[in-house]
N, C-alpha and C positions, 0 to 999 in steps of 0.2 A: 645512302647506298644506291647503286644502280639496280633498278628493279625490272628492267625490260626483259631480261632473260628468264625471270621467274614466272612469267605470265603463262603458266600451264593452263589456267582456267579462264583465259581471256575470251575464249569462244563460248563459254557457258554462261547463260543469263540466269542467274540464281537470285531470287528475291530473298535476301538475308533477313528480312523483317518478318517473314511468315514461317512458321514451323510446323504446319500441319503434316508435312511429309516426313519429318524427322521422328521416326519411331524407334529404331534400334540404332544405338551409337556406341562405338567401341574405342576406348582410349588406351593406348600403350604408353608405359613409362619406362624409358631406358636411359642408359648413360653410365657415368663413372661408378666404380665400386665405392661404397661408403659415401655416396653423394646424397643420401636421404630419399631414395625412390620410394621405398616402402612407407616411410614416414609421410611423404607427400600424399600417397594414396590414402592413408588413414586420416590425415587432416582433411583431405578432399571429401572423403565419405562423411566425416563429421559435420560438414557444412551443408550436406544435401538433405532435401526433404524426401526421405525414403518412405514409401508406403508399404513395402512388403518386408519390413524388418521381422526377423525371427523373434517371436514373442515367447516368453516362458511364463509359467504360473507364478504369481507373486508369492515370494517366500521371504520371511523375515527370520533371521537366525540371531539368537542372543549368545554372545561370546564374552566370557569374563577374561580380561587380560590381567597382566601381573599387577596393574595398578587398580584393579577392581573397577575399571571404567566399563561402561556398557556400550557395545558397538551394535548398531542396527545396520544390517546389510540388505539393501533392497535390490534383488536381482531380477529386474523387470526390463523387458525390451533390450536385452543384452547390455544394459548399463548397470553400474554398481554405484550406489550412493552411500558413502561412508560418513557416519557422524558419531561423535563421541559426546555422551551426555552424563557427566559426573555431577552428583549432588544437586540435582534439579537445575543445573545451569545448562542452558542451551547454547551450543556452539555450532555455527554453520560451517560446513566443509564443502569444498567444491565437488561437483559431480564428475565421475570418471566413466567414460564410455569405452568399452573394450570391443575389439574387432577380431574375428577369426581369419580375416583376409587383410593383407597377404600373409602367407605362412613364412616361417623362418627358413633361412639357408636354402633357398631354391637354386636349382642347377639348370633350369630351363624355363621358358616363359609359362606363366600360370595365369589363368583367367578367373575372375570372380564369378559368382552367380549373378544373374540378371537383377539389377536394382531398378525397381519401378519408382521413378522420381517425377516430380512436377517442378518445372522451372519456367518462369515467365508465362505461367498459365497453360503450358503444354506438357503432356505426359510423354516421358522418354523412358525407354528401356535401356539402361546404361550397363555396360560391362567394362570393368577395369582390368588391365593386363599388366602384371608385374614381371620383370625380367631380371636375370642375374646381372651382377655388376661387371662392367668392362674394367679389367685390371689395368691400371695406369702405373708404370714403374716409377715410384716416387724418387728413386735414386737417379733416374735418367729421364727427366721431363724435358723434351726437346721438340722442336719444330722440324727436325731433319728426319725424314722417313727411314734413312739408313741406320738410325741409331736404335732401332728396336726390332724385335723378332716379329715378322709378319704373321706368324702363327697365332700371336696374341689376338690380333684383330680377326684373322680368318676363322678361327673356331668360334669366337663369340658371335660374329656377324652371321655365320652359317646357321646357328641355332635360332637367331632372331628372324632371319629371312625365311628359314624353313617354316616357322610358325605362320608368318604372313602369307607365304605362298600356299600353305595348306588350306588357309581360309579361302583363297581364290579357287583352289581345286574343288572345295566343297560347293562353291557357287557354280562352277562350270559343270559339275556332275548334275546338279539340280536343273540347270538350264537344258541339259541333254535329255531329260526325261520326256516321255511322250505326254504324260499328264503332270504338270508342274503344280507344286503346292503354293498357292497364293500367299499363304501365311508362313512361308519358309523363312526362318530367322536369318537376318543378315549378320554374318560372323566376321566380315572383313574389317581389318584394322583401319579406322578412318583417320587417325592422327597418332603420331608418336612424339611425345614430349621428351627431348633429349637433354638430360640433366648434366650440367658441367659443374664440377666442384669449383667454387670460387677461389679457394686457396691454390688449387692446381693451375687454374687459369691465370692467377696473379704471378705465379712463378714462371709460367711459360709465356707470359705477356700475350695472352690470347689463347687460341686453340693449339693443342699439341698435334704432332704428326698423326698420332693414333686417332684423335678426334676428326681430323680432316678426312682420313681414309674411311673411317666408320660412317661419317655423315654422307659422304659420296655414295657409299654402298646402300645405306638404308634409304636415302632419298630417291633411289631408283624405284622403290616399291611402295612408298607410303609418304603421306604428308608429314613433314618433320619440322618441328619448331624447337630451336635451342633455348634453354633456360639456365640461369645461374642459380645453383642451389647453395644453401648455407650462406646466403648473402649477409646475414646479420654479423658475420665475423669480419666484414670489410667496412671501412669508412666510406663516406659519401664520395670523396675524391678517388679512392681506390676503385670503387664500383664504376665511376664514370670512365676511368682509364681502361678497365678491363672490358667494358661494353664496347668502347671505341676500338680496341684492339681486335676483339672478336668480329665486329662488323667489317673491319679491314681484311681480316682473313677470309671471311665469307666472299667478299668482292674479289680478292686476289685469286682465290682458288675456284671461283665460279660455283660455289656450293648451291645446289638447287633446292633450297629450303622453301617452306611455305611463306609467302611474302605479302599476304593480304592484298592481292591485286584488285584493281577496280574493274567492274564490268561496265559495258556501254550504257546499261539502263540504270546505273546507280545514281541516286540523287546526291546533292551536295553534302547532306548530313552523313551519308554512308561513306563518301569519299574522305571526309574529314576524319571519320572514325577509323578507316583503314590506314590513313596516314599516321594517326596516333599510335596504332598497334605496330606499324612498321618501325617507328622511331623507338619503340620500347624493346625491340629485339637486341640482345637476348633478354627474356623476361627474368626479373629478379624474384626469387622465391625464398620464403622462410617457412619452416614447418612448426607446428604447435608443440608444446611441451608434452612429453610422453612419460608414462609410468607403467609399471608392471603389476598386474593384479591376478593372482592365482594362475600364473603361467601365461597370461594373455597380456598383450601390450594395449594400453588404453590412452585416450586423449584426455587431458585434464585442463579445466579452466583455471585461470589465475584470478584471484580476487584482489581487486585494487580499487580503493575509494568507493566501495560499495557496488562495483561493477564486475561482471564476469568477463574476462578477456581471454580470447583464444590466441595464445602466443607463447613467448618465452620470456622468462624473468632473469635479469642480470643485476649485479650490484649497483650498476649505474642507471637502471631503469627497466622498462618492460617493452618488448617488441610485440606489437599487435599484428597478427597475420592478416586480419581483415581491414587494416588501416591502409588506404592507398598511399599514404605518405611514407609508410615503412617498407612495403614490398608490393609486388604486382600480382599477388595471389588472386584478388577479386577480379582483376582484369583478365587473367587467364581463364578463370571460371566463366566470365561473361562471354568471351569469344568462343569458348568450347560449347557451352550449353544454350546460348541465346543468339548471338549475332551471326556466327559463322558456321553453325552446325550443318545447315543445308549445303553450304558451299563445300565443306569438307567431305560430306557424303557424296555429293555429285561429282566432285573431282576424283574421289577414289574410284567411283564406278566408271566414269567416262574416260579417265586417263590411265590411272595405274592398273586397274583390273583389265581394261581393254588391251593395254600394252602387253601385260603378262599373257592374256588369253591368245592374242595374235601370235606371240612367240611360241606358245605351247602348241597351238594348232599347226603352225608351220613345222615344228619338230615332228609331230605325228604324221603330217602329210609327207615330209621328206623320208621318213622311215618306211611308209607304205608304198610310195611311188618309185622305189628303186627297181630298175628293169631286171627281169628274171635272167636274161642272157648274160648280163654283166656278172651277176652272182654265180652263174654256172661257169663262166670263164675263170672266175677267181678260184673256184673249187677244182678246176681241171688240173691234172698233173702234167700236161704237155708243156714243153719249153715255150718261151715267148715267141720264138721264131715261127712256131707252128700255128699260132693264133693271130698272126698279123692281119690287119684289115685288108680287103681287096683293093687293088689299084683302081685308079679313076677310070681306066678304059674297060673295066669289066662290068658287065651288066648285072644288075641286082634284081632278083625276082620280086622284091618289094617295090621297086621303082617302076619296072616295066614288066608286068606279069604276062603280057601276051607274047613276049619274045621267048624262044626256047632256051632252056638252060644250057650253058656251055660248060662241058666237063673239063676241068683243068688237066693238063698233061701230067702234072705231078700230084699224086694223091698224098695226103698226109698219112703218117704211119699208123693210122687207126685200123687199117685192114691189111690183111696179108695178100701177097700176089696170088693170082688165080692158080698158077702152077703149084704153089705151096699148098693151096687149099685142096687141090685134087689129090695130093699125095698124103693127106691126113687120113688116118683110119676112119672108116665109116661110122664107128661108134661115137666119134666126137662130133658134137653138134655146135655149129657156129653160134656164138652168143650174140644177141641183138645189141644194137648200139645203145649206149647210155644217153640220157638227155644232155649231159655235158658234151659228149662227142658229137651229137647232132647239132648242138649250138655252135661248136667250133667249125664243123663242116659247112653249116649255113653261112657263117661269117666269111668263109672263104669261097662261097658260091660253088661248092662241089657236092652239095647234098641234093638228091632227087628222091622225093617221097615214094615214087612208084618202083624204085629199084630195090631189089632184095639184097641187102648187104650181109 
């Protein structure tokens, strides 16, 4: 793919091998409805070394089932280990880890609590953000933008962009304080993983029209990386065809996704690593097997040949999520939390936030700097002919203040003739000119401050 137009961060020299500046990191997961966004978040959490897990007192409950088997449930560290021990025979069962996040049936973006993790020897405060699914009309999967209702994209994108821009607003308010909090948490969204259902992409032979418009809108505000979800439903040849079609759509429509661009100070190893990640776009993802325990959804290991595998089991074999030959899950985790975390944070701050901040301040400046006279003229009830600007041969007191004011022969109808004023009853007092009338007369060079109107 042509990567020259994606070089948003080409001016930023970020050492991707050092992570001492990567403190707070926020990952958003968005994309198709039923594409496995929440499942990916749970699988991702399961592979993290989380230090601040909510712990509960160790409890063991004995439950007699209908077969008189003894179940021992260990509810420690939010995980439930279930084992059945009938007649002194020990049977090992897989461990199930349940998660309270993400919640079910969300209608707007929802962020997790801060997860204190350690990756590559560095401490990171991680926040995961789940989003509602983008509805893709299954009956009308098309690349033609005229084949779908734009409200489908508009309402969904509005909720996502509103969340992203609200985080920028929080940063701007903190920067405007006289005394800033040096420990103010960074809530900006540093990357958005856009999940594309592999079956939908296969039918559309790449990106749908909804995908193209959605990616264009989201990529204006956040680093965006497309991923193929539920890739275990596709054969190897099907995946190669879909990935090639999506890359062609990205080039054809100039979609400004995050492209792992090289910096001037990158060494050869980093450049080769960036090239590898670029060639993997869109990343292929598979989520782990899930099960429901006491109303919570948990991740379950698969026991195979004496090994615990995080993946999915089929009649023809087992898909290992952490096997690079099966999917790109580990590579996604690597560039998120190890190799490119600083680059993503720096690009968010120096490009996306600054672009939003500049537009925001320009809007505020434009609203404040409107001239008072123009607003007064708009509020005036006089006809347009009465407020026409003076001709070029008339002198203006603002241009040549030393010249005497030349009273126009024709006064506007703001004041009555002198004869009519003298015929008015003495009890009626002449009302002073309004600011709007003064502005109109000044625009026509007929207003004199020392004259009693």
